[in-house]
N, C-alpha and C positions, 0 to 999 in steps of 0.2 A: 641582464640576461632575460628577465621576464618580458621586457619590452620587445626583445628579438622574437620570443615565442609568440607574442601577440601579433606581430607583423606577419608571421607565417600562418597563423590561424585565420587572419583576415583574408588571405588569398584562397583559402579552401572554399569550395562550393557547398560543403556540408558543415553542420555544427556538431561539435563533439557531444556524444551522448552524455558523458559524465559532467561536462561543463554545463550542459543544458539542465541536468538534474539539479546542479547547484543553483542555477537561476530559478528553478521551480521552488526550491526550499526557501529562497528569498521571498517568493510570492506568498508562501505560507506564513513566513515570519511577518510579512507586511500586514497580515490580519491582526496581529497583536498590537499594531499601531493605529488601527482604524478608530476614528471617533464614532461614538454610538454603540460600541461594544462594551459590555460590562468588563470589569477587571478580571473576573474569573474566566470569561470567554477568551480574553487576551492571553491569560496564563495557559489556557488549554492549547492555544496555537503554538506557544513557545514549547510546550511539552511535545507536541506533534513534530516540530522541527527537530527536536532532540532524538526522538525515536527514529525519524527518517534518517538522520545522520548516522545513528548506530548501525542501521541496516545497510546504509550506503558503504560505510567502511568495511563492514563484515563481508559484503558480497562484491561490490564493484571495485573497491580498493584492494580487497582480498584477491579478486581475479587478476588485477594488474600485477600484484606481487607473485602470482603463479607464473607469470612471464619473467619478472625480474629475478626471482630466486633460482630459476632453472636456466638462466642465461638465454632465454628466448626473447626475440624482439617482436614488436608489432607496430603498425602505423595506425594511429587513431584517426577518426574522421577529421580531426583538426589539422592533420598533416604531420603531427609530431610523433616521433618514435617514443618507445616506452619510458626511457629515463628522463628526457626533457618533459614529457607529458606528466610524469609523476610530480616533477618539481612544480610545474604550472598548476596542476590540480590542487596539490596540497597548499601551495601559496595562496590560491584563491579561496580555498576552504578556510584558511586562517582568517581571511578578511570577513568571511561569513560569521565565524565564531566570535570575532571581535564585535560585530554588529549585534549578534544575539545577546552577548553579555551586556553591551551598552543599553539595549532595549530593556533588559531585565533590571539592571542597576539604576539607570537614570530616568526611565519612563514609568516602569511598573512598580518598582519598590516604593517610591514616594507615595503611592496610592494605597498601600497596604493598611495603614492606620485608619484611613477614612472608611475602609471596608471591614473594620472590626477584626483585624488579625495582624500579626507581625511574625516575621521569621527572625529569631534572635539567637545569637551565640551565647554561651554560658555566662560570660562576663557581663552581659546586659540584663541578666535575670535578677529578680528580687531575691532576698535571702531565703524566704520560704520556698520559692520556686527552685532555687539551687538545691535545696535539701531534697525536694521531690525528684529532681533529675538525678542526684547522686543515689537516691534510693532505687530509682529505676535501673541505673547502671549496675548496682550491687546485686539486685534481685533477678534482673532479666538479661542484661547484656553481658556482664562479666563472665558468667558460666559458659557462654557460647563462644568466647574469644579464644583463639589458639595462636599464640605467637610462634612464628617460624623463623629460625635463625639461619643465616647463610654464612658459613665460615669454612675453614679447611677440613672440618669434620662433618659438615652437613651440606648436602647438595642444594642447589638453588631451587626453591619451592616453585611449584606450578601455581601461578596466580590466575584466578578464574576470569573469564571474559566479562567485561562490563560491570565489574563489582568494585565498590570503593575499597581502597587498600591504604593502610598507613605504612609507609616505609620509615622505620625507626633506626636512627644511627646512634650507637652507644660507644662510649670510650672503654678501652680495656687497658690492662697493665702489661699485656703481652707485647714485647718489643717488635715482634714480627707483624702482628695485627693490632695496630693502635686503635683501629675502628672496626666495628662490626655492624652489619645491617641485619635487621629483622623485619618481618612483615606480619601485619595483622589484617586479615580480610574481615570486613564488616559483613556479617551474615545477611544474605539477601532476603531472608524471611522475617527480618525485623522491619518495622515501619520506617519509611524514609525520614519521618519527623516524629519526635515525641511531642504530644499535644497536652496543653494545659489551658485552663481558663483564667483570665485576669479581668475580673469585673465583666464588662460587655465584650471583651476581646478574647480571641483564641490565640494562644502563643504556640508557635511551631519551632521546636528546637531541632536542627538537623542532627541526624544520628552521628555524623562524624564529629560534631562539636561535643556531643555527650561522651564519645570515646576519647577524643583529644584531651579533654579536661581530666580524665581519670586514667590516662595511659600509664602513669607511674605505678598504678596498682598492679599492672600486668608485668612491669619490669621492676620488681622490688630490689632495692639495694644495688641498683645499676645506675651509672651516670648517663643520662640521656643527653645527647648533643642536639638532636633535631627530630622532629616528627613531621613527615611530609605526606599529605594526602595525594593519591594519584589513582588513575583508572586506566586499565589497558583494554583495547579493543583488538580482537584477534580475527584472523582470516576465517570466515565461515563459508567460503565458496568451495564446493566439492562436486565431483562428478561421480555418479554411481556407475560401477562396473556392471556390465550386463551379466546376468546370471542365467545359466542354462535351465535351472530349475527354479523359476521365479516364485512359485507358491511357497516352497519350503525355505528358501534362502533369503527371500527379498526383505522380510521384516528384520531379520538379524543383520543384514547388510545395512539397512537404514539406521539401526540402533548404533552400529559401529561408527558410521559416518557422522551421526549426530554428536558423538563424543568429541570429534575433532573440532567442533565449534568451541569447546572449552579449552583446548590445548593448542590450537593452531597458531601460526606465527603472528607476532604483534604487528599491527599496521597503524595504530594510533596510540599515543600515550598522553592522556590529559593529566595535568599536574597543576597544583596551586602555585601562584606566582612567587610565594615565599619559600620555594623549594630549597632543599639542601643540594648544593652543586655536586658534591662528591657522590651522593646517592644517585642523582640523575645521570651522572657520567657512567656509573656502574650499570644502571638500567639500559642506557643506550648501547653500551658494549654487549650486554647480555642478550638484548633483543635485536641487535644488528639493525638499529634505526638511527636516523640522524635528526637534525633540528627540524627538517621538513615535517616529521611525524609528531612533533611535540606541540601540544595545544595548551597554552597557559590560561588558567582561570584566574582573573583578577580578583582582588579583594572586594568583597561585596557580591561577587557572582556565586553561582551554585554549580557544583560538579554534578552532572547528570540531571538535566532539567526534566527528565521524564518523571522524577519524583513529585513534580508539581501536581500530578493527578490526585495525590492524596489531599491537597488543598481544594482543588477544583471540585472533587466529589464529596467533600465534607458535608455532612448533613446540615451543619449550621448555615451553609450558604446556598442551599437548594433553591430558595426563592429568588436568588440573584442570578441564577442560570436561566438562559432563554429556554422557555418551554416549547416543545415542538407542537406545531398546529395539528389539529385532528385531520387525518387523511380524508380525502373526498372520494366519492364513488368514481370508478372508471367511466369514461364517456359512454361506453356501450353497455353499462349496467346501471340499474336504478338502485338507490339506497334501500328501497322497500321491497325489492324483488325477492321472490322465493329463492332461497340460497341453495337449491339443488343444482350443483355445478354441472352434473351430467346433462340435466335438462337444458340449462342455459347454453352450454357449449354445443349441443345438438342444433340449437337455433342460430348461433352466431359465434364468431371469433371475438376474443377480448384481448385488448392491449392494456397491460398494467404498467403504469409509470410510477415507479417508487422514487422517493417516499411519499409522493403526493397521493398515490393510491396505496392502500394497505396491501400487504402480502397475504392477508386472510383468505381471499378467494382461492389462492393456490393451496394454502394449508387446509382449507375446507375440502378442496378436491381430493387431497391425499387422505384426510381423515375419512371422508365418505367412501373412498376406494378401499381403505383398509377394512371397513365394516360391511360393505356391500357384498352380499353372497354371489352376485353375478360377475364381480371383478375376478378375472383369472390371473392376471400378472401385473407387476409394476417393475419398470426398469428406470434407473435414475443414475446420473453422474453426480458425485459430490466432491467439491474442492475445498471449501471452508464451511464449517458448521457453527451455528450459535451454541452458546452454553445452554444446557438443558433443552436441546433442540426438539421442537415439535415434529420436525421431519423424521428424526430417528424414532421417536415414539410411534408415529404413524406406521413406519416401516416394520417395527417390531410387532405392532398390533396386527398388521397385514400378514406377517409370517405366522403368527400364532393362529390366525384365522384360516390358514391353509392356502394363502395366495403364494404364487411363485414370485419371489422378490429377488431381483438382480441389482446389485449396487456396484458401480465402478467407483472405488474410493481412491482419490489421488493422494497417496501418502507422501508424495514429494512436494505438497503445497508448502512453500517456505514458511518456517516457524510455526506451522500448524501440524507438523508431521506426527508428533507424539499424540496429540488429541485425536487426529484422524485414525491412527493405528488402534487406539483404544476403542473408539466407537466402531470401527470396522470389525474388530474382534467380537464386540458385543452382538453385532448383527449376525456375524457368522455363527456364533453359539446359538442364536435363535432360529437358525435354519435358513438364513438368507444366503444366496449365492453371491459371494463377494470377490471382486477382481481388484487386485492391488496394482493398479496402473497397467500400462501396456508397454512393455519393454523399456526402452530409454526415453520414450515420449511421455511428456507430462500431459495428463488429461485435463484440459482447461475448459472444454466445451460444457455448456449447461443445458442438459436435455432430460426430459421426463416422458415416458411412454406408459400409458395405462391401457390394458386390453380388457374389454368388458363384453360379456355375452348378452346379446339382445335377441331373444327368440332363437331362430335357426342360424343367426349370423353373429359375428362379433363386430364391435365398434371400437375404434382406438381413439384415445384422447392424448394430446401432446401439450407440453409446455416447453418453450424454447426461450432462452434468456441471455441477457448480457451480464447478469449478476449471479452471485452464489445462492445456493439454497440455504439461506441464513437469515433468520428473522431479525437478528440484532442489526446487521448491516443494512437490511432493507428499510430501516428507519433513518439511516444516516447517509446512504449512498444513493445517487440517482442511477436508476437502472430501468431497463425495458424487458418485459416478459410477455410473450404471446401465447395465449391458450386457445386451442382449437380442436375440433374433431374432423377437420378437413382431411380427406383421404390422401391427397397429394402430400401434405405435410407428414401424415402418419407413415406413408410408404418410405419417405426419405429418412425419417427418424428411426424407423425400424431397421432399415438398411444400414444406417450408420451404427446402430447398436450391434448388428451382426458383424460389422467390420471390427468394432472394438473388442467384442467378446469372443470372436472366432477368427476364421481365416478367409472370410468373404472378401472378394474384390468387387467393389460396387460398380453397377452401371452408372450412367449419367444421372445425377440427382436432378430433380425437377425444380426444387426450391432452396436447396442447400448449396453453399460453397464451403468446402472442407479443407482443412490442413491436417497433415503436411502434403496431401495429395495434389491440390490444385489451386489453393487460395491465392498465392502470389500471382500466378499466371492469369487467373480469372479477373482479379482486380486490375491488373495491368491492361487486360483486354477491354475492360469497361472504361478505363482512363483513355486508352487509345481511341476508342469509339467517339468519345467527346472531342478528342483532338481532330479526328477525321471530320466530324460534323462541323467544327469551327472552320476548318480549311475549305469546306464546301459551302460555307455561308449559311449553314443551318444553325438553329438555336443550340447552345451548349452551356454546360455549367456543372460544377462539382461542388458539393458541400459534404464535408466529412467531419464527424465528431468522434474523437477517440481519446484514450488516455495517453498514448505514446506513439510517436512517429519516428522510426529509426531505420527501416529497411531501405537500403540505397537504390535497389532496382525500382521500387515503386516511387521513390523520390525523383529518380531520373525520368520516369514516365510522366510525373506531374510537371517537371520542368519543361518537357517537350510539349505537353498540352498547353502550358502557360505561354510558351513561345508562339504557339499556333493561335492564341487569342482566347483560350478557354478561361472563363472567370472561375477561379478556384478559391473557395472560402474554407479554411480549416479551423476547427475548434479543438485544440489539443491541450488537455489539462497539464500534463507533466513534461516528459522528455520530448523535445522536438528538434530533429536534426536537419530539417529543411531550412533553407535560407530564403526568406521571402523578400520580394521587392528589389532584387538585384537586377540591374540593367542588363538586358540581353539574356537573362536567365529565368527570372521569376517575377517580372513586373505585375503579372496578373494573379499572383498568389498573395493572400493575406492570411495571417495566423492570429488567433486570439486564444487566450487561456482564461478559464473561469475557475476562480478559487474563492470559496466562501463558506457559508454555513453547512452546506452539504458537499460531500466528496463526489465530484463528477465522474461517474464510472460507466455510463452508458456509451455504447458504440453505435453510430448510425452512419450509413454510407448512402449518399444521394447522388444519382447520375441523371442529368436532365433528359438525355435520350430523345432529343428533338421534340420535347414537349410531352412525352409519355414516360414520366419518371420511373426509374428503377430504384427501389429503396430497400436496403438490407439493414439488419441489426444482428447482434450476436456477441460472442465472447472475445473476438479477436481484435487486437490492435495491429497496426502496421509495423510489426517488429520482426526481426530475423528469427527470434525464438518462436514467435507465434506461427510463422510460416513453415519453419523447418524442424522444430523439435517439440511441438505441442499438437495434441489433438484439439482442433478448434472447429467451430462452425459459425457461419453467418447464414441467416435465414431471410428469404425475400418476403417482404410484407405485401400481400396481394389485395386484401380487402380494402375497398375504397376509403371507408371511414378510418380504418387503422393506419393506412398509408398517409392520410391527411394528418392524423395525430403525430406521426413521426416527422412529417414536414413541419408541422406547427412547433414541435419541440426544437427543431433546428432553427426555425425562424425566431423563436423566443431567445435562443442562445445568442444569435447574431444581434438581437436588439438590446441584450443586457448591457447596462452601463454603470452597474453598481459593483459587480464582482469580477469585472473583466480587465484583462491586460492585453495590450497589443504588442506583438513581437516585432522587433526591429531587425534590420538586415544583419546587424552584428551579433544577433542571438540574445540580446537583452530584451526586457519587456518594460513597457510603460503603462502605468494604470490609465484606463480610459475614464476620463472625468469630463463629461460634456455638460458644463454648467448651464448651457442654454437649453438643455433638454430636460424633460420630466424624468425623474429617476425610474428606471425599469429594472426591477430586481427579480430575476427568474425564480429565486428561491421563495418568493412570495406570490408571484404572478401565476405560477402553475397551479396554485390552489383555487384560482378563479377562472380557470379555463371553461369555456362553454362550447357546445357542439357547433353553434353558428360560426364562431371564430375559427374553430378547427377546420371546418369545411371551406372557409375562405382563405386559409393560409396558402402562401406561395413563396417561393424562393427566388424565382427569376420571372421576368415578364415574358 
């Protein structure tokens, strides 16, 4: 049956979004097999693939089940309808899970001892170590455990999302119920591993092995038939209902919806391979799932690899983790320059390229704005915040100093909702004007506007970015931020804030392309212009670097441009639904993906424009959600030096042959390994960028 599905998929001109995501997670897993990485770095990537998969099942598979459970059908980009697509997707995910377990068991585990640690079950411990584990169980774990029985007198308990659970089958003397099943959820506030030292080694005992060994103490004087470890993942996809009174009802509505993540329908059940068949049969019936949804964890594997972060971040192994290089000054700033950001920005625009350039100039600008008596107002959009955020501290300080502070907090930022609500309420209590999103649109744009009095006039300072206002991710994500006091930028950004916070209908922006108003059409216009140039024998070319490419209208425009002879180079980190290199459709389209030490998060759009390039950056990917259901912005880069910086970034991305994968027509990716070339690793080369090289950068002859 799967072969039949594969044949149908091959005929489609589009790649399935969800199957493309699975291919991306394989590329992340591939990092854990790369020579030259430390064992702890490899374990980190296994942990990332696990958290990626958890979110994928909660959101994407959950969304699919919203169709299946309510009898609605849909046709995926693959050409498959909902039921066959579910079978294909879950079949392929099982292949990924098998590879993930194989990497952990057969490639990484044998290296543990050489790196001075072990993950051991109870029976592999020494006598004194067993005593310590038993003491830990008695003192810490046992008081937290709550057995929950299911029988004719007790309803089936709600088992929480993504938490380790033991299903315990016990024998009874009741003729009607010869077996009973009970459940013990392992509290998520317990460490994933109990840690001990054995000479020079650190011993990690999985919490489930601690509980498994002592489970008889929870079920005293009861005959236990089996104890099976499992984990359920629930549908976490939901849609907010529009509220007439957003300010008073919105937060409560969010809180209610968040609770559904804990009790939504089960979309995946991970279970150890030595499971009790009777128990599993009961769970499948209860959760209305079939074998497609069951992921078996083989002996030697680990259920929930996100727990590996405890090992990766252990203080004992700090020296073995790759240390991040020190950021270098932006091309347009000197390391020894007076750091008065207002003075610098009145002189010139600055392009920050994170993490190679520090986020400090932006933080300094905000700190200086908060303290400067001439600053009148600060407006900012927030999507995801760092822990102990300097951004929030600066905004609180600004409010205390009498500035007008307006913050658009996107409380629908997935999995950051609770933190964002808490921080938003802090700012509100300090006197900031806080907007909790704009209707059903998710505010994903990244904009800052500072208004400063200078004599009889005011001057406005802006920051526009592809990345979040988040100091933590700025050290790990590649992003672009443009800082300027240019009036044209300031007019556009102020107009956009008026649209966001009021009922303004904007005139034409000079330097911004915004969604949901015009972005899809504007990008298609720019693509069509390259197509027209190619047809007229003029120079043409498109280079786009984004996180995801999924919108079918823009893909069709790219196909048309390719057929006209436009050379199209796409750099897409994650989901990519375009099919490159297909005869008669996309021979002139190439796609590469870069996955490595940093998460590629920047978006850059380059259109050759007959030798007078148009270059944009900003928050938006080419996704349906970006164009239709989010507030997004792309900003044109006008300054010659800054435009060349963006072109150089694209050029380096195209040259990379260390972190790169080339997309094949069938949607698979092949690692780029040009042994005859000198290695070019952008995650190192960007620390060495010089002005001369930037000015000489070009993408097309």
